[in-house]
C-alpha positions as CSV (number, residue, x, y, z in Angstrom):
1,M,143.8,129.3,75.3
2,R,141.4,131.5,73.7
3,E,138.3,132.1,76.0
4,G,134.8,132.0,74.3
5,K,132.1,135.2,75.3
6,I,128.8,134.8,76.3
7,V,126.2,136.1,73.8
8,K,123.2,134.7,75.5
9,V,121.8,133.8,78.8
10,S,118.4,132.2,79.2
11,G,118.3,130.7,82.5
12,P,120.0,127.6,83.0
13,L,120.9,127.6,78.8
14,V,123.7,130.0,77.9
15,V,125.2,130.7,74.6
16,A,128.7,131.5,73.8
17,Q,130.7,132.2,70.8
18,G,134.2,131.6,70.2
19,V,135.2,128.7,72.7
20,A,138.1,126.9,71.7
21,N,138.5,123.3,71.0
22,A,134.7,123.1,71.8
23,R,133.2,119.5,71.5
24,L,129.5,118.3,71.9
25,Y,129.1,117.0,75.5
26,D,132.3,118.5,76.7
27,T,132.1,120.4,80.3
28,V,133.0,124.4,80.4
29,L,133.5,126.8,83.1
30,V,131.0,129.5,82.7
31,S,131.5,133.3,83.9
32,D,134.0,134.7,86.7
33,R,132.7,132.7,89.0
34,E,133.4,129.4,87.1
35,L,130.0,127.5,87.1
36,L,130.3,124.1,85.4
37,G,128.1,123.7,82.3
38,E,128.1,121.2,79.6
39,I,128.1,122.0,75.9
40,I,124.4,120.5,74.5
41,E,124.3,121.8,70.8
42,M,127.0,123.6,68.3
43,D,126.1,125.5,65.5
44,G,129.0,127.1,63.5
45,D,131.2,129.0,66.1
46,L,128.3,129.2,68.7
47,S,128.1,126.5,71.7
48,S,124.9,126.2,73.9
49,I,125.6,125.3,77.2
50,Q,123.7,124.1,80.1
51,V,124.9,125.1,83.3
52,Y,124.1,123.1,86.2
53,E,124.2,126.2,88.8
54,E,122.0,129.2,89.1
55,T,122.7,131.8,86.4
56,S,121.4,134.7,87.7
57,G,123.4,138.1,87.4
58,I,126.1,136.4,84.6
59,R,126.4,139.5,82.2
60,L,127.1,139.1,78.3
61,N,130.9,138.6,77.0
62,E,132.1,137.4,80.8
63,K,134.0,134.5,79.8
64,V,133.8,130.8,78.8
65,V,136.5,128.4,78.9
66,S,136.4,124.4,77.8
67,N,137.7,121.9,79.9
68,Q,138.3,119.4,76.7
69,R,136.5,116.7,78.7
70,P,133.0,115.0,79.1
71,L,131.2,115.4,82.3
72,S,132.8,112.6,84.2
73,V,132.0,111.4,87.7
74,E,134.6,110.1,90.1
75,L,134.9,106.2,91.2
76,G,136.2,104.4,94.2
77,P,136.4,103.7,97.6
78,G,134.1,105.9,100.0
79,L,131.3,106.1,97.2
80,L,129.2,103.9,99.4
81,S,126.7,105.8,102.2
82,S,127.9,109.0,101.0
83,M,125.3,111.5,99.3
84,L,126.2,113.5,96.1
85,D,124.3,115.8,94.0
86,G,123.2,115.8,90.2
87,I,126.8,116.0,89.2
88,G,128.6,114.2,91.6
89,R,129.5,116.7,94.6
90,D,129.7,115.3,98.2
91,L,127.0,117.1,99.9
92,K,128.3,116.2,103.6
93,E,131.7,118.0,102.0
94,F,129.7,120.8,100.4
95,A,128.0,121.6,104.1
96,R,131.1,121.2,106.1
97,T,133.2,123.7,103.9
98,Q,130.2,126.2,102.0
99,G,127.6,125.9,104.8
100,Y,124.2,124.2,103.9
101,Y,123.3,126.6,101.0
102,L,124.7,125.9,97.3
103,N,127.1,128.6,96.8
104,R,127.7,128.8,93.1
105,G,131.2,128.0,91.7
106,A,131.7,125.3,94.6
107,K,134.8,123.1,93.5
108,I,133.6,120.0,95.7
109,A,135.1,116.4,94.7
110,T,132.9,113.1,94.9
111,L,135.6,111.6,97.0
112,S,138.4,112.5,99.7
113,K,141.9,112.8,98.4
114,T,143.3,112.4,101.8
115,A,141.1,109.5,103.4
116,E,143.4,106.3,103.6
117,W,142.2,102.8,102.6
118,Y,143.5,99.6,103.7
119,F,144.4,97.9,100.2
120,Y,144.5,94.0,100.3
121,P,145.8,92.5,97.0
122,E,144.3,89.5,95.3
123,V,146.9,89.3,92.5
124,K,150.8,88.7,92.7
125,A,153.7,90.1,90.8
126,G,154.2,88.5,87.3
127,Q,150.4,87.6,86.7
128,Q,148.8,88.6,83.5
129,V,145.8,90.9,83.6
130,V,143.4,92.5,81.7
131,P,140.8,95.5,82.0
132,G,138.0,94.4,84.8
133,D,140.3,92.1,86.5
134,R,140.3,92.2,90.4
135,I,143.6,93.1,91.5
136,G,142.4,93.6,95.3
137,Y,140.0,95.1,97.4
138,V,139.4,97.8,100.5
139,L,136.8,97.1,103.2
140,E,134.1,99.8,103.5
141,Q,132.6,98.7,106.6
142,T,131.9,94.9,105.8
143,F,131.7,95.4,102.0
144,K,134.6,94.1,100.0
145,H,135.0,97.1,97.4
146,Y,137.1,95.7,94.7
147,I,139.3,97.6,92.6
148,L,139.5,97.0,88.9
149,V,142.3,96.8,86.2
150,P,140.6,100.2,84.5
151,Q,140.2,100.2,80.4
152,G,142.9,100.7,78.1
153,V,145.3,98.9,80.5
154,S,146.5,94.9,80.1
155,G,149.9,93.2,80.9
156,T,152.2,92.0,83.6
157,V,151.7,92.7,87.3
158,V,155.3,94.2,87.7
159,S,154.4,95.2,91.4
160,I,151.7,95.0,93.8
161,R,151.7,96.2,97.4
162,E,149.1,95.7,100.3
163,G,149.0,98.5,102.7
164,A,147.1,102.1,103.7
165,Y,146.6,104.4,100.7
166,T,144.5,107.6,99.6
167,I,142.7,106.9,96.4
168,E,145.4,108.7,94.2
169,E,148.3,106.7,95.4
170,T,149.7,104.0,92.9
171,V,148.9,100.4,94.6
172,A,150.0,98.4,91.5
173,V,152.0,98.9,88.2
174,V,151.3,96.9,85.2
175,E,153.7,96.6,82.3
176,D,151.9,96.4,78.6
177,E,153.2,94.7,75.6
178,K,155.5,98.0,74.6
179,D,156.8,97.3,78.2
180,D,155.3,100.8,79.5
181,E,154.7,100.5,83.2
182,R,151.2,101.9,83.7
183,P,150.4,102.5,87.2
184,I,147.2,101.7,89.0
185,C,145.4,103.9,91.8
186,M,141.9,103.2,93.6
187,L,140.6,106.0,91.6
188,S,139.0,105.9,88.4
189,H,136.9,108.6,86.2
190,W,134.1,107.5,83.8
191,P,131.7,109.7,81.5
192,I,128.4,109.5,82.7
193,R,126.6,109.5,79.2
194,Q,129.0,106.9,78.1
195,Q,127.6,103.0,78.9
196,R,130.3,100.9,80.8
197,P,131.5,98.1,78.6
198,Y,131.1,94.3,79.2
199,T,131.6,91.2,77.9
200,A,128.0,90.0,77.0
201,K,124.5,90.9,78.1
202,E,122.1,87.7,79.5
203,L,118.4,86.9,79.9
204,P,117.1,87.6,83.3
205,T,116.0,84.4,85.3
206,T,116.7,85.4,88.9
207,P,113.9,87.1,90.8
208,L,114.7,90.1,92.6
209,V,113.0,89.4,96.1
210,T,111.3,92.8,97.5
211,G,109.4,91.0,100.0
212,Q,106.5,92.9,99.2
213,R,103.9,90.1,98.4
214,V,101.9,91.9,95.5
215,I,105.2,92.2,93.5
216,D,107.1,89.0,94.4
217,T,104.4,86.9,93.4
218,F,101.9,88.4,91.0
219,F,104.2,91.0,89.1
220,P,107.8,90.2,89.9
221,V,111.1,91.9,88.7
222,A,113.9,90.1,87.9
223,K,117.7,90.8,89.0
224,G,118.9,93.2,85.9
225,G,115.3,93.6,84.7
226,T,113.3,97.3,84.6
227,A,110.3,98.6,86.1
228,C,108.0,101.3,86.3
229,I,105.9,102.6,88.9
230,P,103.3,105.5,87.7
231,G,100.5,106.7,89.9
232,P,99.0,110.0,90.8
233,F,100.3,112.2,93.9
234,G,99.9,110.6,97.2
235,S,99.5,106.9,96.1
236,G,102.7,106.0,97.2
237,K,105.3,106.0,94.6
238,T,108.3,107.0,97.3
239,V,107.1,104.6,99.8
240,V,107.1,101.8,97.2
241,Q,110.7,102.5,96.2
242,H,111.7,103.0,100.0
243,Q,110.4,99.5,100.9
244,L,112.3,98.5,98.0
245,A,115.6,100.1,98.5
246,K,115.3,98.7,102.1
247,W,114.2,94.9,101.9
248,S,115.5,93.8,98.1
249,D,118.0,91.1,98.1
250,C,120.6,93.0,96.6
251,D,124.4,94.2,97.2
252,V,124.1,98.2,96.7
253,V,121.4,100.5,96.4
254,V,121.8,103.7,94.5
255,Y,118.8,106.3,95.3
256,I,118.2,109.1,92.8
257,G,116.0,111.9,94.3
258,C,115.5,113.6,90.4
259,G,113.5,116.4,91.1
260,E,111.1,115.3,94.3
261,R,110.6,116.9,97.4
262,G,113.8,117.4,99.7
263,N,111.8,115.7,102.5
264,E,111.8,112.5,101.3
265,M,115.5,112.3,100.7
266,T,115.6,113.4,104.4
267,D,113.1,110.6,105.3
268,V,115.7,108.4,103.7
269,L,118.7,110.0,105.6
270,Q,116.9,109.2,108.9
271,E,115.6,106.2,107.9
272,F,118.4,104.3,106.1
273,P,121.0,104.4,108.9
274,E,118.6,102.8,111.5
275,I,117.6,100.0,109.6
276,V,119.5,96.9,109.7
277,D,120.3,95.2,106.4
278,P,119.3,91.2,106.6
279,K,122.2,90.2,104.6
280,T,125.0,91.7,105.9
281,K,123.8,92.9,109.6
282,S,124.8,96.7,109.2
283,P,123.2,99.8,108.7
284,L,121.3,100.1,105.2
285,M,123.0,103.2,105.0
286,D,126.6,101.2,104.5
287,K,125.6,99.7,101.2
288,T,123.4,102.7,99.7
289,V,124.7,105.6,97.3
290,L,122.2,108.9,97.4
291,I,121.5,111.4,94.2
292,A,119.9,114.3,95.8
293,N,119.0,116.8,93.0
294,T,115.2,117.7,94.3
295,S,113.2,120.2,93.4
296,N,114.8,123.2,94.9
297,M,118.0,122.2,93.6
298,P,119.2,123.5,89.7
299,V,116.8,122.0,87.0
300,A,119.9,120.9,84.5
301,A,121.6,119.2,87.0
302,R,118.2,117.0,87.4
303,E,119.2,116.2,84.2
304,A,122.3,114.9,84.8
305,S,121.7,113.0,88.0
306,I,120.3,110.1,86.3
307,Y,123.1,109.4,84.5
308,T,125.5,110.3,86.9
309,G,123.4,107.5,89.5
310,I,123.5,104.8,86.4
311,T,127.1,105.2,86.1
312,I,127.7,104.6,89.6
313,A,125.5,101.5,89.5
314,E,127.1,99.9,86.5
315,Y,130.7,100.8,88.4
316,F,129.6,98.4,91.3
317,R,128.0,96.1,88.4
318,D,131.2,95.4,87.1
319,M,132.7,94.3,90.4
320,G,130.4,91.1,90.0
321,Y,127.1,92.9,92.6
322,D,123.7,92.9,92.3
323,V,122.8,96.4,92.2
324,S,119.1,98.1,93.0
325,L,118.8,101.6,90.8
326,M,116.0,103.9,92.6
327,A,114.8,106.6,90.1
328,D,112.4,109.2,91.8
329,S,111.1,110.4,89.4
330,T,111.5,110.3,85.9
331,S,108.9,112.7,85.3
332,R,110.8,115.5,86.7
333,W,114.1,114.5,85.0
334,A,111.7,114.6,81.5
335,E,110.8,118.0,82.5
336,A,113.9,119.3,83.1
337,L,114.7,118.1,79.4
338,R,111.3,119.9,78.1
339,E,112.7,123.2,79.9
340,M,116.2,122.6,77.9
341,S,114.5,121.7,74.7
342,G,112.2,125.1,75.2
343,R,115.2,127.0,75.7
344,L,117.1,125.9,72.6
345,E,113.6,126.3,70.7
346,E,113.2,123.1,69.3
347,M,110.3,121.7,67.6
348,P,107.9,120.4,70.8
349,G,106.3,117.0,70.6
350,D,103.7,115.9,72.8
351,E,102.2,118.3,75.5
352,G,105.6,120.3,75.2
353,Y,108.0,117.7,75.5
354,P,111.4,117.5,73.3
355,A,110.6,114.6,70.4
356,Y,113.7,112.5,71.1
357,L,112.0,112.1,74.6
358,A,111.1,108.2,73.9
359,S,114.6,107.7,72.5
360,R,116.5,109.4,75.7
361,L,114.2,106.9,78.0
362,A,115.2,104.2,76.4
363,Q,118.7,105.2,76.2
364,V,118.4,105.2,80.3
365,Y,116.5,101.5,80.9
366,E,118.8,100.0,78.4
367,R,121.8,100.8,80.9
368,A,120.0,98.0,83.1
369,G,120.6,94.5,82.7
370,I,122.6,91.4,84.1
371,V,125.7,91.2,82.3
372,R,128.9,89.0,81.6
373,C,131.5,91.5,83.5
374,L,134.8,92.3,81.8
375,G,138.0,90.2,82.7
376,Q,139.3,86.8,82.9
377,S,137.0,85.4,85.6
378,E,133.7,84.5,85.6
379,K,131.8,87.8,86.8
380,R,128.2,88.4,86.3
381,G,126.3,91.6,87.6
382,S,123.5,93.1,87.2
383,V,121.4,96.8,87.8
384,T,117.8,96.6,87.8
385,M,116.3,99.9,87.2
386,I,113.1,100.9,88.8
387,G,111.7,104.1,88.1
388,A,109.0,106.5,89.5
389,V,106.5,108.4,86.8
390,S,104.5,111.3,88.4
391,P,101.6,111.8,85.9
392,A,99.9,114.7,86.4
393,G,96.2,113.8,87.7
394,G,97.3,110.2,87.4
395,D,96.7,110.4,83.5
396,L,98.8,107.3,82.4
397,S,98.3,108.3,78.6
398,E,100.6,111.3,79.2
399,P,103.7,111.4,77.1
400,V,106.6,110.4,79.8
401,T,104.4,107.1,81.2
402,Q,103.7,105.8,77.7
403,A,107.3,106.2,76.3
404,T,108.5,104.4,79.8
405,L,105.9,101.7,79.2
406,R,107.7,100.8,76.0
407,V,110.8,99.8,77.3
408,A,110.2,99.0,80.9
409,K,108.8,95.2,81.5
410,V,107.1,95.8,84.8
411,F,104.5,98.0,85.1
412,W,103.1,98.6,88.8
413,A,99.9,100.3,88.5
414,L,99.1,102.5,91.5
415,D,95.9,103.3,92.5
416,A,94.8,106.7,94.6
417,N,91.4,105.0,95.5
418,L,93.7,101.9,96.8
419,A,96.1,104.5,98.8
420,Y,93.0,106.5,100.2
421,A,91.6,103.1,101.5
422,R,95.1,102.5,103.3
423,H,95.7,99.8,101.4
424,F,99.6,99.3,100.5
425,P,101.6,99.0,98.4
426,A,98.6,100.6,96.5
427,I,99.3,98.5,93.2
428,N,96.5,97.6,91.6
429,W,96.5,94.1,90.7
430,L,94.1,94.7,87.7
431,N,96.2,96.8,85.9
432,S,99.6,96.0,86.8
433,Y,101.4,93.3,84.4
434,S,105.3,91.7,84.6
435,L,106.8,90.6,80.9
436,Y,109.2,88.3,83.3
437,Q,106.6,86.3,84.9
438,D,107.0,83.0,83.0
439,E,110.8,82.9,83.6
440,M,110.1,83.8,87.7
441,D,107.1,81.0,87.5
442,K,109.8,78.8,86.0
443,Y,112.3,79.8,89.0
444,M,109.5,79.4,91.7
445,R,108.5,76.0,90.5
446,K,112.1,74.6,90.8
447,N,113.0,76.4,94.3
448,S,109.4,77.2,95.8
449,H,106.8,74.8,95.2
450,R,106.2,72.9,92.3
451,Q,102.2,73.8,92.0
452,Y,103.3,77.3,92.7
453,S,102.4,78.9,89.3
454,K,99.2,77.1,89.4
455,Y,98.1,78.9,92.6
456,R,99.2,81.9,91.5
457,K,97.1,82.0,88.2
458,R,94.0,80.6,90.0
459,A,94.4,83.8,92.8
460,M,94.8,86.0,90.2
461,G,91.8,84.5,88.7
462,L,89.4,85.0,91.6
463,L,90.4,88.5,92.0
464,K,89.6,89.5,88.5
465,E,86.1,87.4,88.9
466,E,85.8,89.7,92.2
467,Q,85.3,92.7,89.9
468,K,82.8,91.3,87.9
469,L,80.8,89.9,91.1
470,Q,80.8,93.4,93.0
471,E,79.6,94.9,89.7
472,I,76.4,92.5,90.4
473,V,76.3,93.5,94.0
474,Q,75.9,97.0,93.7
475,L,73.1,96.3,91.0
476,I,70.7,93.8,92.6
477,G,72.3,93.2,95.9
478,K,74.2,90.5,97.4
479,D,71.2,88.4,97.6
480,S,70.9,87.4,93.9
481,L,74.4,85.9,94.4
482,S,74.6,82.0,95.2
483,D,76.9,80.7,97.9
484,L,79.5,79.6,95.8
485,D,80.1,83.2,94.3
486,L,79.4,84.2,98.1
487,L,82.5,82.3,98.7
488,K,84.4,83.4,96.1
489,L,83.7,87.1,97.3
490,E,85.0,85.9,100.5
491,I,88.3,84.3,99.5
492,A,88.7,87.5,97.0
493,R,88.7,89.5,100.5
494,M,91.0,87.3,102.0
495,L,93.4,87.8,99.1
496,R,93.1,91.6,98.8
497,E,93.3,92.1,102.8
498,D,95.2,89.0,104.2
499,F,97.8,88.7,101.6
500,L,98.1,91.9,99.5
501,Q,98.2,94.1,101.8
502,Q,101.3,94.6,104.0
503,N,102.0,97.0,107.2
504,A,105.1,98.8,106.7
505,F,105.3,99.2,110.7
506,V,105.2,95.7,111.7
507,E,108.3,93.9,111.9
508,E,106.9,90.4,110.8
509,D,104.9,92.1,107.9
510,T,107.1,94.7,106.5
511,F,109.0,92.1,104.6
512,T,107.9,88.2,103.5
513,S,110.1,85.9,102.1
514,H,109.3,83.8,99.1
515,K,108.7,80.5,101.2
516,K,106.5,82.4,103.7
517,Q,104.5,83.9,100.4
518,T,104.2,80.5,98.8
519,L,103.0,79.3,102.4
520,M,100.3,81.8,102.8
521,L,99.3,81.4,99.2
522,I,98.8,77.9,99.6
523,A,96.8,78.2,102.8
524,I,94.1,80.5,101.5
525,M,93.9,78.7,97.9
526,E,93.4,75.3,99.6
527,F,91.1,76.6,102.1
528,F,89.0,78.0,99.0
529,D,89.3,74.2,97.6
530,E,88.2,72.3,100.6
531,A,85.2,74.9,101.1
532,R,84.0,74.8,97.7
533,D,84.0,71.0,97.8
534,V,81.8,70.8,101.2
535,L,79.6,73.7,99.8
536,M,78.3,71.4,97.0
537,H,76.3,69.2,100.0
538,D,73.3,70.1,100.6
539,H,72.9,70.6,104.3
540,V,75.9,72.9,104.1
541,F,75.7,76.9,103.2
542,I,77.6,79.7,103.0
543,A,77.2,80.8,106.3
544,D,78.8,77.9,108.0
545,I,81.9,78.3,106.0
546,L,82.2,81.7,107.3
547,N,81.9,80.9,110.7
548,T,84.8,78.7,110.6
549,P,88.1,79.4,113.0
550,G,90.3,79.1,109.8
551,I,89.2,82.3,108.5
552,N,90.5,83.8,111.6
553,E,93.7,82.0,111.7
554,I,94.5,82.7,108.0
555,A,93.9,86.4,108.6
556,Q,96.8,86.3,111.4
557,M,99.2,84.2,108.9
558,K,101.2,87.4,107.7
559,Y,102.3,88.5,111.8
560,T,103.8,84.9,111.6
561,A,107.7,85.2,112.3
562,E,110.0,84.1,109.4
563,D,111.7,81.5,111.8
564,N,108.3,80.1,112.6
565,L,106.6,79.3,109.4
566,E,105.9,75.5,110.4
567,S,102.7,77.1,112.1
568,I,101.4,77.9,108.7
569,N,102.1,74.9,107.4
570,Q,100.0,73.3,111.0
571,L,97.0,75.4,110.0
572,I,97.1,74.3,106.3
573,E,96.5,70.7,107.9
574,K,94.2,71.8,110.7
575,N,92.2,73.5,107.8
576,R,92.2,70.4,105.7
577,T,91.5,68.0,108.6
578,D,88.6,70.2,109.4
579,F,87.2,69.8,106.2
580,E,87.8,66.5,106.0
581,T,86.2,65.9,109.3
582,L,83.1,68.1,108.1
583,S,82.8,65.7,104.8
584,Q,83.0,62.7,106.5
585,S,80.0,63.5,108.9
586,L,77.7,64.6,106.3
587,K,78.6,61.7,104.0
588,E,77.7,59.3,107.4
589,G,74.5,61.6,107.7
590,L,75.7,63.4,111.6
591,T,75.1,67.3,112.1
592,I,77.9,69.3,111.6
593,E,77.4,71.2,115.1
594,G,80.9,72.2,116.3
595,I,82.6,72.3,113.4
């Protein structure tokens, strides 16, 4: 095979001449160290290669050899609870064989080829199968990892065997229309830049329950939806993503640490094995795949890490699972694009980012969605993508944020002032939005409470009105407000502090079910309705309302355990009774002492 020769080295970009059978997006081995790279541009006999490892010390005229295949990731049993780098190498195996530093040229596979998995067949000899059909499964702890018929294989099952196998051993044989026998093993490969196929994409109609009240109630994201979390440094982007990874009702979590600090990935590694998944009662790490390409790891691999994570997410989606994909952060991914674009001497766009930034981001986010999976059975799976954006100084007008807002359907605007005030999640309720709100309201009216959307809209109206009233207070003081306006300020405070604010270190407060969220919202809004009615009486003042015991009891609702929600119902009834008693006593001309 004719070897190419290096003619230029510029950081992670290497230009080679005369690479035999070179094709765009094929992987190559660069220099005598055989560093992995990918052809990203071709001009005649010249191939521009982004190298996924450190290129210092590479000399001109060293060899470049094409692998004649695109950058792909290994898919199969063993992915869950693993930690991979941006190009799919198992970092635990890396540490075991190479030490704790990223030695260049290391050939580390994604999955172990020696570990055995016990295969349970789900089809029998003589059955017809098509691509995407489940032929069996292996158990990863309690998780059923289905083995699917790969692309390009269909026909009659000739043989299938239960037993313990490595991922490269044949577990079934399919005879196609040409009477050719096609062996199937548990290992498959997929190009990371190519979207995995499906039968049809559907509109999201089911909420992804995150347990975070500000998200689930006011700015919900649907299963198969897309969301972005922009915010300045220190506003809690990573904290919110950790909470979503811990508590969202998904089957698999793919967490991509793309260019962020290494200590954040360390937090994930330390916390996830200790957190018990409420669904499976096993450690959260058992259903998680970590992709780590932090800020001190190769820049070019940072660009590939997003695609690696999405491909793994699509793989589990095709089994019929709901997958949550966390990307932290797409700003660092875009910076890798900007660096490679600059090395290629392309015409820059806004702030030096490549002109194709928006289209690349759209290509990434469009791989999320809820789909009907391939196969003869009715399987539905989803990938929900939640991307953090790190605009410098919190400037949301910068290119990455604006390009993301064009494609993401949910916008959770993080506010540094809320974070500094220790209000978490620090999501600004006045700037955020969700385009899934109407569909989620329909779901909640059907599955939670008939008047849910009415209470939610009125609560959001009070929070918006609070801002106007606060401006008046700052100008001319509280004394200028009527008792009704003071009541509105108090109810808005209750919504902010007793409903929107959560404490991640309190077990009863870190996660809130839809049922509990609805009851809490009803308790606050009905308190407002009852208080407003009695406040219209001449003999009742705002001080009488503020001294009622119901206010303190509402503040304690968030600490109610999920198995004791009847106490919130009792609180709603108690407040209703107290105010009815007050109203009755006023009608009869009695005093209000003791109420």
